C-alpha positions as CSV (number, residue, x, y, z in Angstrom):
1,X,12.9,7.4,33.4
2,X,9.7,6.0,34.7
3,X,6.8,7.7,36.4
4,X,7.4,8.2,40.2
5,X,5.7,5.8,42.4
6,X,3.8,8.6,44.0
7,X,2.7,10.0,40.7
8,X,-0.6,12.0,40.6
9,X,-2.2,13.3,37.5
10,X,-4.8,16.0,37.6
11,X,-6.8,16.2,34.1
12,X,-9.2,19.2,33.8
13,X,-12.1,19.2,31.3
14,X,-15.4,20.9,31.2
15,X,-17.7,17.9,31.1
16,X,-17.7,14.2,30.9
17,X,-20.7,13.8,28.5
18,X,-19.7,12.3,25.4
19,X,-16.9,12.8,22.7
20,X,-13.3,12.3,21.8
21,X,-11.6,14.5,24.3
22,X,-13.8,12.9,27.3
23,X,-12.9,9.5,26.0
24,X,-9.3,10.2,26.0
25,X,-9.6,11.6,29.5
26,X,-11.1,8.3,30.7
27,X,-8.3,6.3,28.9
28,X,-5.6,8.3,30.4
29,X,-7.1,8.1,33.8
30,X,-7.4,4.5,33.6
31,X,-3.7,4.1,32.3
32,X,-2.3,6.0,35.2
33,X,-4.1,3.9,37.7
34,X,-2.9,0.8,36.0
35,X,0.6,2.2,36.2
36,X,0.2,2.5,40.0
37,X,-0.5,6.1,40.1
38,X,-3.4,8.4,41.2
39,X,-5.8,10.0,38.8
40,X,-8.0,13.0,39.4
41,X,-10.3,14.6,36.9
42,X,-11.7,18.1,37.7
43,X,-14.9,18.6,35.7
44,X,-18.5,19.7,36.1
45,X,-19.5,16.0,35.6
46,X,-21.6,13.9,33.0
47,X,-22.8,10.6,32.1
48,X,-19.1,9.1,31.8
49,X,-18.3,9.9,35.5
50,X,-19.4,6.3,36.4
51,X,-17.0,4.8,34.4
52,X,-14.3,7.0,35.5
53,X,-14.8,6.2,38.9
54,X,-15.2,2.4,38.1
55,X,-11.8,2.5,36.6
56,X,-10.4,3.7,39.8
57,X,-10.0,7.5,39.1
58,X,-11.4,10.2,41.4
59,X,-13.7,13.0,40.5
60,X,-13.2,16.6,41.7
61,X,-16.5,18.2,40.9
62,X,-16.4,22.0,40.1
63,X,-17.7,24.3,37.5
64,X,-14.7,24.3,35.2
65,X,-17.0,24.4,32.2
66,X,-17.6,28.2,32.8
67,X,-16.2,31.2,30.8
68,X,-17.3,33.6,33.6
69,X,-14.0,35.3,34.9
70,X,-15.0,35.4,38.6
71,X,-15.9,31.8,38.6
72,X,-12.8,30.9,36.8
73,X,-10.8,32.7,39.5
74,X,-12.7,30.6,42.0
75,X,-11.7,27.5,40.0
76,X,-8.2,28.3,40.2
77,X,-8.3,28.5,43.9
78,X,-10.0,25.4,44.1
79,X,-7.5,23.7,41.8
80,X,-4.5,25.2,43.9
81,X,-6.0,23.7,47.0
82,X,-6.6,20.3,45.3
83,X,-3.1,20.4,43.8
84,X,-1.6,21.1,47.1
85,X,-3.7,18.6,49.2
86,X,-3.0,15.6,46.7
87,X,0.5,16.5,45.8
88,X,-0.3,16.6,42.1
89,X,2.6,15.8,39.9
90,X,1.3,17.1,36.5
91,X,-1.8,19.1,35.5
92,X,-3.2,18.1,32.1
93,X,-5.9,20.6,30.5
94,X,-8.2,19.4,27.7
95,X,-10.1,22.6,26.9
96,X,-9.4,26.4,26.6
97,X,-11.6,27.8,29.4
98,X,-10.6,25.5,32.4
99,X,-7.0,25.7,30.9
100,X,-6.9,29.4,32.3
101,X,-7.7,28.1,35.7
102,X,-5.6,25.0,35.5
103,X,-2.6,27.2,34.3
104,X,-3.0,29.7,36.9
105,X,-3.1,26.8,39.5
106,X,-0.2,25.1,38.1
107,X,2.0,28.3,38.0
108,X,1.1,29.1,41.7
109,X,2.0,25.6,42.8
110,X,5.0,25.4,40.7
111,X,3.5,22.2,39.0
112,X,4.3,21.1,35.3
113,X,1.5,21.8,33.0
114,X,0.4,19.9,29.9
115,X,-2.4,20.7,27.4
116,X,-4.0,18.6,24.6
117,X,-5.0,20.6,21.4
118,X,-8.2,18.5,20.8
119,X,-9.6,20.8,18.2
120,X,-8.4,23.4,15.5
121,X,-9.4,26.6,17.1
122,X,-9.8,29.3,14.5
123,X,-8.8,33.0,15.4
124,X,-10.5,35.8,13.7
125,X,-8.9,38.4,16.0
126,X,-5.8,38.9,18.1
127,X,-7.7,38.5,21.4
128,X,-9.2,35.1,20.3
129,X,-5.6,34.1,19.2
130,X,-4.6,34.9,22.7
131,X,-7.5,33.1,24.1
132,X,-6.5,29.9,22.1
133,X,-2.9,30.4,22.9
134,X,-3.5,29.2,26.6
135,X,-3.0,25.7,25.4
136,X,0.5,26.3,24.5
137,X,1.7,28.1,27.5
138,X,2.8,24.9,29.6
139,X,5.7,22.6,29.5
140,X,4.2,20.5,26.4
141,X,1.5,20.6,23.9
142,X,0.0,17.4,22.7
143,X,-1.8,17.5,19.4
144,X,-4.2,14.8,18.5
145,X,-3.0,14.4,14.8
146,X,-0.3,15.8,12.6
147,X,-2.9,18.2,10.9
148,X,-3.5,19.6,14.5
149,X,0.2,19.9,15.1
150,X,0.8,21.8,12.0
151,X,-2.1,24.2,12.9
152,X,-0.5,24.9,16.3
153,X,2.7,25.6,14.9
154,X,1.5,27.9,12.2
155,X,-1.0,29.7,14.6
156,X,1.1,30.2,17.6
157,X,4.6,29.9,16.4
158,X,5.5,27.5,19.2
159,X,9.0,25.7,19.5
160,X,8.4,22.6,17.3
161,X,10.2,20.5,20.0
162,X,7.4,21.6,22.5
163,X,4.6,20.1,20.3
164,X,4.2,16.1,20.0
165,X,1.6,14.5,18.1
166,X,-0.2,11.7,19.9
167,X,-3.2,10.4,17.8
168,X,-6.4,9.5,19.8
169,X,-6.7,5.7,20.6
170,X,-9.5,3.3,20.2
171,X,-10.2,0.6,22.8
172,X,-9.9,-2.6,20.6
173,X,-11.3,-4.7,23.5
174,X,-14.5,-2.6,23.5
175,X,-14.6,-2.0,19.6
176,X,-14.0,-5.5,18.6
177,X,-16.6,-7.4,16.5
178,X,-16.1,-10.7,18.1
179,X,-17.0,-9.5,21.5
180,X,-20.5,-8.1,20.5
181,X,-23.3,-10.5,21.0
182,X,-26.3,-10.6,18.5
183,X,-28.8,-9.7,21.2
184,X,-26.9,-6.2,21.6
185,X,-27.5,-5.6,17.8
186,X,-31.0,-6.7,18.1
187,X,-31.8,-4.5,21.0
188,X,-30.6,-1.6,19.0
189,X,-32.6,-2.7,16.1
190,X,-35.8,-3.1,17.8
191,X,-35.1,0.3,19.7
192,X,-34.5,2.0,16.4
193,X,-37.6,0.6,14.8
194,X,-35.9,-1.5,12.1
195,X,-37.6,-4.6,10.8
196,X,-35.7,-7.8,11.8
197,X,-34.9,-8.7,8.1
198,X,-34.7,-5.1,6.6
199,X,-32.8,-5.7,3.3
200,X,-31.7,-2.0,3.0
201,X,-28.2,-1.0,3.5
202,X,-28.0,0.8,6.9
203,X,-25.8,3.7,7.1
204,X,-24.8,5.4,10.3
205,X,-23.7,8.9,11.1
206,X,-22.6,9.1,14.7
207,X,-22.1,12.2,16.2
208,X,-23.3,15.0,18.4
209,X,-26.4,16.8,16.7
210,X,-24.5,20.0,15.8
211,X,-24.6,21.8,12.4
212,X,-20.9,21.2,11.7
213,X,-21.4,17.3,11.8
214,X,-22.9,17.8,8.3
215,X,-26.6,16.2,8.8
216,X,-28.3,18.6,6.4
217,X,-25.7,17.7,3.6
218,X,-26.7,14.1,4.1
219,X,-30.6,14.8,4.2
220,X,-30.0,16.6,0.8
221,X,-27.9,13.8,-0.7
222,X,-30.6,11.1,0.5
223,X,-33.4,13.2,-1.1
224,X,-31.2,13.0,-4.4
225,X,-31.0,9.3,-4.1
226,X,-34.8,8.8,-3.4
227,X,-35.7,11.2,-6.4
228,X,-33.6,8.7,-8.6
229,X,-36.0,5.9,-7.3
230,X,-33.7,4.5,-4.7
231,X,-35.1,2.8,-1.7
232,X,-32.4,0.4,-0.8
233,X,-30.9,2.4,2.1
234,X,-31.6,3.9,5.6
235,X,-29.6,6.3,7.2
236,X,-29.4,6.7,11.0
237,X,-28.4,9.7,12.9
238,X,-27.2,8.4,16.4
239,X,-26.3,11.2,18.7
240,X,-27.3,13.7,21.5
241,X,-28.7,17.1,20.8
242,X,-27.2,18.2,24.0
243,X,-29.9,20.6,24.6
244,X,-29.8,21.9,20.9
245,X,-33.6,21.1,20.3
246,X,-33.7,23.8,17.7
247,X,-31.3,22.0,15.5
248,X,-32.8,18.6,16.0
249,X,-36.3,20.0,15.1
250,X,-34.8,21.6,12.2
251,X,-33.4,18.2,10.9
252,X,-36.8,16.5,11.5
253,X,-38.5,19.2,9.6
254,X,-35.9,18.7,6.7
255,X,-36.6,14.9,6.7
256,X,-40.3,15.4,6.6
257,X,-40.4,18.1,3.9
258,X,-38.3,15.8,1.7
259,X,-40.5,12.9,2.3
260,X,-37.8,10.7,3.9
261,X,-39.3,9.7,7.2
262,X,-38.6,6.0,6.1
263,X,-35.0,6.5,4.6
264,X,-33.4,8.8,7.3
265,X,-34.0,8.5,11.1
266,X,-32.8,10.3,14.1
267,X,-32.3,7.8,16.8
268,X,-30.8,9.7,19.6
269,X,-28.0,9.0,21.9
270,X,-26.5,5.4,21.8
271,X,-24.6,3.9,24.7
272,X,-23.5,0.9,22.7
273,X,-21.6,2.1,19.8
274,X,-19.9,-1.3,18.9
275,X,-23.0,-2.7,18.4
276,X,-24.4,0.1,16.4
277,X,-21.3,0.1,14.0
278,X,-22.1,-3.8,13.6
279,X,-25.7,-3.2,12.9
280,X,-24.6,-0.8,10.1
281,X,-23.1,-1.6,6.8
282,X,-21.1,1.7,6.6
283,X,-20.4,5.0,8.5
284,X,-20.5,8.5,7.5
285,X,-18.5,11.6,8.8
286,X,-19.6,14.5,6.9
287,X,-18.3,17.2,8.9
288,X,-18.4,20.6,7.3
289,X,-15.5,21.9,9.3
290,X,-12.3,20.0,9.7
291,X,-12.1,17.4,12.5
292,X,-8.9,17.7,14.3
293,X,-8.6,13.8,14.3
294,X,-12.1,12.3,13.9
295,X,-12.6,9.3,16.3
296,X,-16.0,8.5,14.5
297,X,-13.9,7.6,11.5
298,X,-11.8,5.3,13.4
299,X,-14.2,3.4,15.4
300,X,-16.3,2.1,12.6
301,X,-13.1,0.9,10.9
302,X,-12.1,-1.0,14.1
303,X,-15.5,-2.6,13.7
304,X,-14.9,-3.7,10.0
305,X,-17.1,-0.9,8.6
306,X,-15.9,1.3,5.5
307,X,-16.3,5.0,6.2
308,X,-17.3,8.0,3.8
309,X,-15.7,11.0,5.2
310,X,-15.2,14.7,4.4
311,X,-11.9,15.2,2.6
312,X,-10.3,17.6,5.1
313,X,-8.7,17.8,8.5
314,X,-7.1,14.9,10.5
315,X,-9.7,12.4,8.7
316,X,-7.5,12.4,5.9
317,X,-4.9,10.6,7.9
318,X,-7.3,8.0,9.2
319,X,-9.4,7.1,6.0
320,X,-7.6,5.8,3.0
321,X,-9.6,6.8,0.0
322,X,-10.5,3.8,-2.1
323,X,-8.9,1.3,0.5
324,X,-10.7,1.8,3.8
325,X,-13.4,4.2,2.7
326,X,-13.9,7.1,0.5
327,X,-13.2,10.9,0.9
328,X,-15.8,13.3,-0.4
329,X,-15.9,17.2,-0.6
330,X,-17.6,18.6,2.3
331,X,-20.8,20.3,2.0
332,X,-21.5,19.1,-1.4
333,X,-24.8,17.0,-1.5
334,X,-24.4,15.8,-5.2
335,X,-20.9,14.3,-4.4
336,X,-22.1,12.7,-1.2
337,X,-25.2,11.2,-3.1
338,X,-22.8,9.5,-5.5
339,X,-20.5,8.2,-2.8
340,X,-23.3,6.7,-0.8
341,X,-24.8,5.1,-4.0
342,X,-21.4,3.7,-5.0
343,X,-20.9,2.3,-1.4
344,X,-24.4,0.7,-1.6
345,X,-23.9,-0.6,-5.1
346,X,-20.4,-2.5,-4.7
347,X,-22.3,-4.8,-2.4
348,X,-21.5,-6.6,1.1
349,X,-18.5,-8.6,-0.2
350,X,-16.5,-5.5,-1.4
351,X,-17.6,-3.4,1.8
352,X,-16.3,-6.1,4.1
353,X,-13.2,-6.4,2.2
354,X,-12.5,-2.5,2.7
355,X,-13.7,-2.9,6.4
356,X,-11.2,-5.5,6.9
357,X,-8.4,-3.2,5.4
358,X,-9.6,-0.6,7.7
359,X,-9.6,-2.7,10.8
360,X,-5.9,-3.9,10.1
361,X,-4.9,-0.3,9.6
362,X,-6.7,1.1,12.7
363,X,-5.3,-1.6,14.8
364,X,-1.8,-0.7,13.6
365,X,-2.0,3.1,14.1
366,X,-4.8,4.0,16.6
367,X,-4.8,1.8,19.6
368,X,-5.7,3.1,22.9
369,X,-2.7,1.3,24.4
370,X,-0.4,3.2,22.1
371,X,-2.0,6.5,22.9
372,X,-1.7,5.8,26.6
373,X,1.8,4.8,26.5
374,X,2.9,7.7,24.4
375,X,1.0,10.1,26.8
376,X,2.6,8.6,29.9
377,X,6.1,8.8,28.1
378,X,5.3,12.5,27.6
379,X,4.6,12.9,31.2
380,X,7.9,11.4,32.0
381,X,9.6,13.7,29.6
382,X,8.0,16.6,31.4
383,X,9.1,15.6,34.6
384,X,12.5,14.9,33.6
385,X,12.7,18.4,32.0
386,X,11.5,19.9,35.3
387,X,14.0,17.9,37.3
């Protein structure tokens, strides 16, 4: 069974600012348009909406990011009207709060409901477990890694046949070293205040400035390396603080107090991540809590860069220790200092060898095309089941 000619997908996500769930939303919207269908995305909006629209999808702007029950009821009514007006074929929710409105609207209109479990949501109480379980109450649950799927099955007791693993995909046309021009790299280098012939090994930690990303672990690791007399590295924190200025200030204070102003830099949001990874010699993903998938571990591998990542969560599926990078205990600065020092000391030849191994594996397992094809096949399965 193929998608019907009049297929219309409605995805619901809080915002389209930055992140893995947001990128997957864009990718699937584009895939549906390419397949001849109609793509709608209900969201508050954000900097990625321009790309969504340029890809041929349509924006339905509404405050679906809210957790206010009254506004959620209003969102449900808006979604019901949208589903009926656009003759939506499937509703696909990508976050818990908007999933309540989306599920209500799907039930009211008898529309199939799919949800992607993008994160491993912890539940300390029965109420929180009930809240999280909204993602499992539809026709199909998509888990973004086997780690996430195992969590869903253990946490919610869902029928295993109702939960499918579809790893996030990387756009290998965008994340292709051959397509990045030297001037893009130089523009970043200048914008980040790095000298043209800086001999230091450049290490990139890409991700939102939130505590769980492990920046403080890396600052302490860098302090230990500097205390040993090392000055052959520079660590770059590239990411948006998303209004968390207090945490950004805390990071800057920690950098200053450790005397690391030259060794660790907060460079802010980056729109050109392919160039950022090529500017770097290796990438870090030191999350203190498990990532459900960890796109920031796959994208640098696509750009031929080895990765040092925390040894937990979905990242253990995407980084092969000793082959495409290194896995390190989370939150242990001494272990991270040793791992970074090892990656610096092996030299550019060995790092490039590991980078090529990572690129080959990423292309085999994590293409955006494979993710989109598997997701569209999941939609076909749901429609067939309803028929």
